[in-house]
C-alpha positions in Angstrom: -4.3 14.9 7.1 -5.5 11.3 6.8 -7.7 10.5 3.8 -9.6 7.7 5.6 -11.8 8.2 8.6 -15.0 6.5 9.9 -17.1 8.5 7.6 -15.2 7.1 4.6 -15.6 3.6 6.0 -19.4 3.9 6.4 -19.8 5.8 3.1 -18.7 2.8 1.0 -22.1 1.2 1.4 -24.0 4.1 3.0 -25.9 4.1 6.2 -27.4 0.8 7.1 -29.7 -0.1 10.1 -28.9 -2.9 12.5 -30.6 -6.1 11.4 -33.7 -7.0 13.5 -33.5 -10.7 12.6 -30.4 -12.8 11.9 -30.9 -15.8 9.7 -27.4 -16.3 8.4 -25.6 -19.5 9.6 -22.1 -19.0 10.8 -19.5 -21.2 9.0 -18.1 -22.7 12.2 -21.5 -22.8 14.1 -20.9 -19.7 16.1 -24.3 -18.2 15.4 -24.3 -16.1 18.6 -21.4 -14.1 17.2 -23.6 -13.0 14.3 -26.3 -11.9 16.7 -23.7 -10.0 18.7 -22.5 -8.3 15.5 -26.1 -7.3 14.7 -26.6 -5.7 18.1 -23.3 -3.8 18.1 -22.6 -0.4 16.5 -20.4 -1.2 13.5 -17.5 0.9 14.7 -17.6 -0.8 18.1 -17.4 -4.4 16.8 -14.3 -6.1 18.4 -11.8 -7.5 15.9 -12.1 -10.9 17.6 -15.7 -11.1 16.4 -14.6 -10.5 12.9 -12.8 -13.8 13.0 -16.1 -15.7 12.5 -17.6 -13.2 10.0 -14.6 -13.1 7.7 -14.9 -16.9 7.4 -18.5 -16.3 6.4 -17.5 -13.8 3.7 -15.4 -16.6 2.2 -17.7 -19.6 2.5 -21.3 -18.8 3.5 -24.5 -17.5 2.0 -24.6 -13.9 3.3 -27.5 -12.1 4.8 -27.6 -8.8 2.9 -28.7 -6.4 5.7 -26.2 -8.0 8.1 -23.5 -7.7 5.5 -24.2 -4.0 4.9 -24.1 -3.4 8.7 -20.8 -5.3 9.3 -18.8 -4.7 6.1 -17.7 -1.1 7.3 -16.2 -2.9 10.3 -14.3 -5.1 7.9 -13.0 -2.0 6.1 -12.0 -0.5 9.4 -10.1 -3.7 10.2 -8.3 -3.6 6.8 -7.3 0.0 7.4 -6.3 -0.4 11.1 -4.1 -3.5 10.4 -2.4 -1.7 7.5 -1.6 1.3 9.7 -0.3 -1.1 12.4 1.9 -3.0 9.9 0.0 -6.2 10.3 -1.7 -8.5 7.9 -5.5 -8.2 7.5 -6.2 -11.5 9.3 -7.5 -12.6 12.7 -6.6 -16.1 13.7 -7.0 -18.2 10.6 -9.5 -15.8 9.0 -7.9 -13.8 6.2 -9.8 -10.8 4.8 -8.1 -10.7 1.4 -8.8 -14.4 1.0 -12.4 -13.9 1.9 -12.8 -11.0 -0.5 -11.4 -13.1 -3.4 -13.0 -16.5 -2.7 -16.4 -15.1 -1.7 -16.3 -12.7 -4.7 -17.5 -10.0 -2.3 -16.7 -6.9 -4.3 -18.4 -8.2 -7.4 -21.4 -10.1 -5.8 -22.3 -7.9 -2.8 -21.5 -4.4 -4.1 -23.1 -2.5 -7.0 -20.9 -0.5 -9.4 -21.0 2.7 -7.4 -20.2 0.9 -4.1 -17.4 -1.1 -5.7 -15.8 2.2 -7.0 -16.1 3.6 -3.5 -14.4 0.5 -2.1 -11.6 0.8 -4.6 -11.2 4.4 -3.7 -11.1 3.4 0.0 -8.3 0.9 -0.6 -6.4 3.4 -2.7 -6.6 6.2 -0.2 -5.9 3.8 2.7 -2.6 2.7 1.1 -1.7 6.3 0.5 -2.3 7.1 4.1 0.1 4.4 5.1 3.0 5.5 2.9 2.6 9.1 3.9 3.8 8.2 7.4 6.8 6.2 6.3 9.9 8.1 7.5 13.4 7.5 8.5 14.2 4.4 6.3 13.1 2.3 9.3 14.2 -1.2 9.0 12.8 -3.5 11.7 10.8 -2.4 14.8 9.8 -4.7 17.6 7.1 -7.0 16.3 6.8 -5.1 13.0 8.4 -5.5 9.6 9.7 -2.8 7.2 8.2 -5.0 4.4 4.7 -4.8 5.8 3.3 -2.1 3.6 5.0 -3.7 0.5 3.2 -6.9 1.3 -0.1 -5.1 1.6 0.4 -3.4 -1.7 0.8 -6.8 -3.3 -2.3 -8.1 -1.6 -4.2 -5.2 -3.1 -2.9 -6.2 -6.5 -4.6 -9.5 -6.1 -8.0 -8.1 -5.0 -8.7 -4.9 -6.9 -7.6 -3.4 -10.3 -6.4 -0.2 -8.7 -2.6 -0.2 -9.0 -3.0 2.2 -11.9 -4.6 4.7 -9.4 -2.3 4.0 -6.5 1.1 4.0 -8.3 1.0 7.5 -9.9 -0.3 9.1 -6.7 2.5 7.4 -4.8 5.4 7.8 -7.2 4.8 11.5 -7.8 6.8 11.6 -4.5 5.2 14.9 -3.6 5.7 14.4 0.1 8.5 13.1 2.3 6.6 9.9 3.2 5.9 9.1 -0.5 9.6 9.8 -1.4 11.0 7.7 1.5 8.7 4.7 0.7 9.4 5.0 -3.1 13.1 4.9 -2.4 12.7 1.9 -0.1 10.7 0.0 -2.7 13.2 0.9 -5.5 16.1 -0.5 -3.5 14.7 -3.9 -4.3 15.3 -3.2 -7.9 18.7 -1.6 -7.5 20.4 -4.0 -5.2 20.8 -7.7 -4.6 20.7 -9.4 -1.2 23.6 -8.2 1.0 24.1 -5.0 -0.9 21.1 -3.0 0.2 22.0 0.0 2.5 18.5 0.1 4.1 17.4 -3.6 4.3 19.9 -5.6 6.2 20.6 -9.3 5.5 18.2 -11.7 7.2 19.6 -13.5 10.2 18.1 -16.2 12.4 18.4 -14.1 15.5 17.2 -10.7 14.2 15.1 -11.6 11.2 14.9 -8.9 8.6 15.8 -9.1 4.9 14.1 -7.5 2.0 12.6 -5.6 0.5 10.5 -8.5 -0.7 8.7 -7.0 -3.6 6.9 -10.2 -4.7 5.2 -11.4 -1.5 1.8 -10.5 -0.1 0.4 -10.4 3.4 -2.4 -12.8 2.8 -3.0 -16.6 2.7 -3.8 -16.6 -1.0 -1.9 -19.3 -3.0 -4.1 -19.8 -6.0 -4.2 -16.3 -7.5 -1.8 -13.9 -9.2 -2.0 -10.2 -9.6 -4.9 -9.0 -11.7 -3.9 -8.5 -15.3 -4.9 -4.8 -15.2 -2.4 -4.3 -12.5 0.4 -6.3 -14.2 -0.2 -4.4 -17.5 0.1 -1.1 -15.8 3.3 -1.9 -14.1 4.7 -3.5 -17.3 4.0 -0.2 -19.2 5.3 2.0 -16.4 8.2 0.4 -14.6 11.4 0.8 -16.7 15.0 1.5 -15.6 14.7 5.1 -16.9 11.6 5.6 -14.8 13.2 4.2 -11.7 16.3 6.5 -12.1 14.2 9.6 -12.7 11.9 8.9 -9.8 14.8 8.2 -7.5 16.4 11.5 -8.5 13.2 13.3 -7.9 12.8 11.6 -4.5 16.3 12.6 -3.5 15.5 16.2 -4.4 12.3 16.1 -2.3 14.3 14.8 0.6 17.3 17.0 0.1 16.7 19.0 3.4 15.2 16.0 5.3 17.0 13.6 7.5 16.7 11.0 4.8 18.4 13.2 2.2 21.9 11.8 2.3 20.8 8.2 1.9 18.3 9.0 -0.8 21.0 10.8 -2.8 23.4 7.9 -2.3 20.9 5.4 -3.6 20.0 7.6 -6.6 23.7 7.9 -7.6 24.4 4.2 -7.2 21.3 3.3 -9.2 22.6 5.2 -12.2 25.4 2.6 -12.6 23.0 -0.4 -12.3 20.6 -0.1 -15.2 21.2 -3.6 -16.4 20.5 -5.1 -13.0 17.4 -2.9 -12.6 16.1 -4.1 -15.9 16.6 -7.7 -14.9 15.0 -7.1 -11.5 11.9 -5.5 -13.1 11.5 -8.4 -15.4 11.7 -10.8 -12.4 9.3 -8.7 -10.4 6.7 -8.7 -13.1 7.1 -12.4 -13.8 6.6 -13.3 -10.1 3.6 -11.0 -9.6 1.9 -12.8 -12.5 2.4 -16.2 -10.9 0.6 -18.1 -8.2 2.4 -17.9 -4.9 3.6 -21.5 -5.1 5.3 -20.9 -8.5 7.3 -17.8 -7.6 11.1 -17.7 -7.8 12.9 -16.9 -4.6 13.4 -13.1 -4.3 17.0 -12.3 -3.4 
């Protein structure tokens, strides 16, 4: 059962009436869009209308009652795009960029609301990995790297990797086990060796898993130090091997069982490479996007 529903989206800020008056100025001059947002039920706001509002989150002085009415729609957009394997952006408006550069979580939410937002992001990501099955590589218009990219965007925005990671890597469901194995292959193999992620080609795309990239247009930030510190203390070759073995056991009677066991066995002979890959992963997540090494 999914952890996130409309009640969770609304509950982050609590019930909020529709604004009677709209005084906020839209960043690109589309003030009528803000009036349309105010008139609409929050869960009926079209994603196309969030294009203008997400820009406002990044750049404008926000009208508090309008924000409290529309922000649940932004959370819905974040969740829906995650579940569709898309970035949380519409046109040139990027929600993660807006959250960071508008300092939305710190300026517009109180402590209790911020914690509920963090819980929302955590449970939303867990919902996504629970449905990951079959070691799917590429689907039409979708990337097998999409949920990895979203994890890395979360690492920029909120200090919640210490909550997400243990709940994910306890691999207590097939979806968690499959996704943990997929992620771990980026530490076990180099490009061209991975039995799940095929080599990128001009015709078919592909490649991966790209463990250092995010699904947002943020070039001047790195992962939050709390998230880096947690991963630095947690992710070791021994941890990867033990979790792969556990995942293979969880998947033993599932269609993915044979591949999971193969990867677990091969990882046991690659501890030196895993150690090097972990160090490279941590170094890159701690850098601005423009300073990253190419991940092979």
